[in-house]
N, C-alpha and C positions, 0 to 999 in steps of 0.2 A: 635524479629527483623529478625531472619533467616527465620521464616515462612512468614513474610511480604515480604521479598526479593524474596522468591520462588514464592509467589503468583504473584508479579509484573512481574517476569521473564516469568512465564507460561502464564500470561494473554496477553503478547505481541504476543503469537502464539495461537490464539483462536482455531485453528484446533486441538490442542492437549489438550485443557482445557475444562472442563465441558463435558465429553463424553455423559452424559445423554441428553444434548441438541442436539447433533449430532444424537443420536438415535431417539429423538423426530422428527427431520426433516425427517429421513428415514421413520418412521412409518406413518407420516402425508402425505407423498408424496411430500413434499417440496424439498427433496434432489435432485429429478430429474428435477424440474422446476427452481430451483435457481442456479445461478452461484456461484463460490467460493467466490467472493467479497460480493455478497448478503448474502450468508450463514454466512460469517464472521461478517458482520454488524449486522444481526439479532441475532447472538450469543452474540455480545457485548451489544446489546440493552437489552437482557434478563439478562446478567450479571450485567449491570448497575442498572437495576430495582431491582435485588436481593440485591445488595450492598446498595442502597438507602433505601429500605424497612427494611433491617437489621439495617442500621444506624439510621433510625427513631425510631425503637424499642429500640435500645441502648440509644439514646438520651432521650427518654421518661423515661427509668428506672433510669439512673444515674443522671438525672437532675430533677426528680420528676415532669415531664411535662405530659400533655395529649398527646394522639396519634397524634392529629392534630399539636400541637406545636412541637412534636418530629419530625414529617415529615417536617414541615417548617424549623426547625433548621438543619435537615439533608440535605435538598436541598440547603439551604443557604450556608452551609459549603462545600458541594460538588461542587457547582458552584463558590466557592471562593469569594462570595459576602460578607458574614459576616456582617449583619446589626448591630449586637451587642445589639439588643433590648431584647433578652432573655439571662439570665445569665447562665453560665456554672458552673459545679461543680468544687470545689476547691480540691477535693480528688485526691491524686497523681495517683492512679490506674485509676480513671475515666478520668483524663486528658491524661494519656498514651493511653487509649482506643480511645479517641477522636482524638489524634494525628495520630494514625494508621489508623483510619477511614478516616480522611481528606486526607491523602496521597493516600490511595487506591482509594478513590472516585474521587479525582481530576485527577489522572492518568487514571483511567477508562474512565471518561468522555472525556479526551483529546484523548484517543485512539478511542472512539466512533466517535468523530468529524472527526478524521483523516480518519476513514473508510468511513464516509459519503462523505468527499471530494474526496477520491480516487474513490468511486462509481460514483460520479457525473462527474468526469473527464473521466472515462471510458465510461459513457453514451454519453458525448459530443463527444468523439473520435469516437464512433460507428456511430453517426450521420454524422460526417465529412467523414468517410469512405463510408457510404451509399450515401452521396451526390456526392462524387467523382465518384463512380461506376455508379450512375444514369446519371451523366453528360456525361460520356464517354470521349474519347480522342478528344480534340479540337485542332484547328490549333495553338492556343496560347501555349498549352501544348507541342505540337510537336516542336515548335521553342525553347521552354525552355529546352526540353530534348536533342536537337541536339547540343551537346557541341562542336563537331568538325566541325559543319556547312557544312556537306556534303549532307544535305537534306534527310538523312536516320537515323532511330533510331533503335538500336539493342535492343534485349530483356534485356541485362544488363543495358543499359542506361535507358530503360523504368522502370525497377524495382528500380534502384537507385533513379531516380527522384521521383517516387511515395512514396518510403520509407522515403525519406527526407521530402517531402511535408506533409505526414501524421505523421511526428514527430516520426517515428519508429526508425530512425537511424540518428545519428549526422553526418553531412557532413564531419567534421574533422576526424571522425572515418573511413569513407569510404576512404578518402585521405590517411590516415595512413596505411590502409590495402592494398590499391593499391600500395603504396610505398614499402610495404613488399613483395608484389608479384613481382614487378619490380626488387627488390634486389635478390629475389630467382631465378628469370628467368635469369640465367647467360648467356645463349646463345641467349637471346632476340628474341625467336621465338613465344612468346605469349602463351606458354604452359610450364607446369612444368613436368619434368620427373626425374628419379632416378639420372641421372648425374647432373642435376641442383641442386638437394638437396645436393648431396655430395660436389659439388663445393661451394655451399652456406655455408655449415657447415664448410668447410675448411677455407673459408674466415673469418668466425667468430671464428676460432681457436678451433672448437669442434671435429675435426677429426684428 
């Protein structure tokens, strides 16, 4: 069980697991063309394939099944479908092996699907960024950026608006950081200096 726990813990960080796969990416030239999310997903695809093939061999041996039936049983178990049309061994050791395989296979597939979802979200986000850049700054965007309604937009307002629009920053986080700046700006001149920080820390009881 300790080995199983270590496997699951290391599999969550695919960049530190299966170093031979990383070497394979480097040798084949994929390391320079793929991003970190794509490399992680491909690594997990290879790991899932290895787990399922190993599971099909194990299922064939301990249940006295053909390779095809073993693969069918391994896939059905890994996807947590479990049709129940093929019997499992009743030997305690065999059942413990099946339990370990099912846990590892189900978690591995879940992590693979998670990588796919993250990669898809990243792809959609890049499309949104490209569409925003290609569209340029419109009058509607200018009116939305101009919070103080003075007809002008500063670089800070521009960046904050686009970061929020592209879901890079939570607007509540920006408000919280602005409140922190206002609190630290004791002399209220719009800039922070050494005196501001000392007075700010004194107000918080840290000086």
